[in-house]
Structures are given as structure tokens and as C-alpha cells.
Phi, psi and omega in degrees: 000326184292321181296322179297317178300314180296319179299319178298314179304313181299317180301313180300315179300315179298317179300315178301313181300315180298316179301313179298318180296316178301317181299316183290326176295317179299314178301315181299314179298317180296321179298315180296317179300317180296316178299317181299315180299315180296312181301313182295321178297315179296317180299313182298320181295318180294316179300317179299317180295316179299314182293319178299321181294325179294315186275339188304325180289351188257359178289140172249147174276125180253132176225161184293347180295340179277359188301335184301351181307321182205139180264007183282343179248143177283154185303328181298314181298315181296315179303318180297313179302311183297323178297315178301312181302312183294329180290335179301320179289317189281322188277148176278313180264117186250013184298326179291328177291317177303315179303326180277322184282327182307306181297326178297313180297315182297328184269002184303323183289330186258333184246118188267010178308315188256013191301326181285353179246011187306313182295319179296319180297315181298311183298315182291326175294319178298316179299318180295316178301316182297312181299331181271008180061039173241056186303323182297335176277334181285324186304309180298327179295316180294321179296318179295318178303317182295315181292319185285343186229059185303143176057039175237160179303322183292327177293322178296317177300313181300317181297315179299315180298316178303316181297317181296324180291332183269357179295000000 
């Protein structure tokens, strides 16, 4: 009977030890996870600030007074475009704007509804990509803008942005 009691005691001790060890492993894992989250949060915040600083000089204020550019689009469409453009500057999370602008940009070659706004659409989509940390998607758009519009202010903007992104 005594050996059984001692064996039981030992079993209880081992169980306690295992519980404690599991608890300390869990605490350790949680601490690392917390540090990672904090580090990642700080990194993302810094990255967001850096990217915002790159794009901030290139936002244009769009207003409906510019609508006179073309009578081929109805005012509602233009107002919608301008709202999207202005929101890139105002909003922190621009993924919903990207979702709306991407198909418009992609259809520019086949659908001429937006052709008189093509450069603005391209530039603003590139700005949104940069702000959203999708720099690799912005670069080809900026390169195309530069090639398609030689010696124009928008080409100069595109070129400056490309240089900043490669720094």
C-alpha cells in the first residue's frame, strides 16, 4: 500500500509540474505574440506615415468646377470620380477606393467614357496603391503615365514619384 501512495504522490507532482511548465510555455508564447503584434503595429504605422509622406504632395483638389472639360460624361459620373480622388487623400484605408478605380482604369482602353480623365484616374489609382503599400502595382501605372504623356506636368509628377519610390 505504501508504494502505491508514493507513486500517487509522484504522479500528482508530475502533473503539477507539467501544468506549470505548460503555463510558462503559454505565457512565453503569448509574450512573444504580443511583442510581435506591437512591433508589427509600430512598423505598419511607420510604413503608413512614410508612404503618406511620399504621396501627400501629389494629391490634387478636385472640384466640380472642372467639369466643363468634357460634355461626354454626365455630371454624376464626374462627381463620383472626384469624390473617389478626394477620398484617397482623406481616408486612411483606401482599399474600397482601389476596388472602384481598378476596373475603371483597366477599361480605359476599350471604354471611352472616362478617356478625358484617363491621366487623373491613373495618377490617383497609383497614389492609392502607394498609400495602401502596394508599391509594385503603382510603378507600372506611373511608368505608363510617363511614357504616354511626354513633356507634360503629369509625366513630371509620375517621374518624381517613381524616383521617390526607388529611394
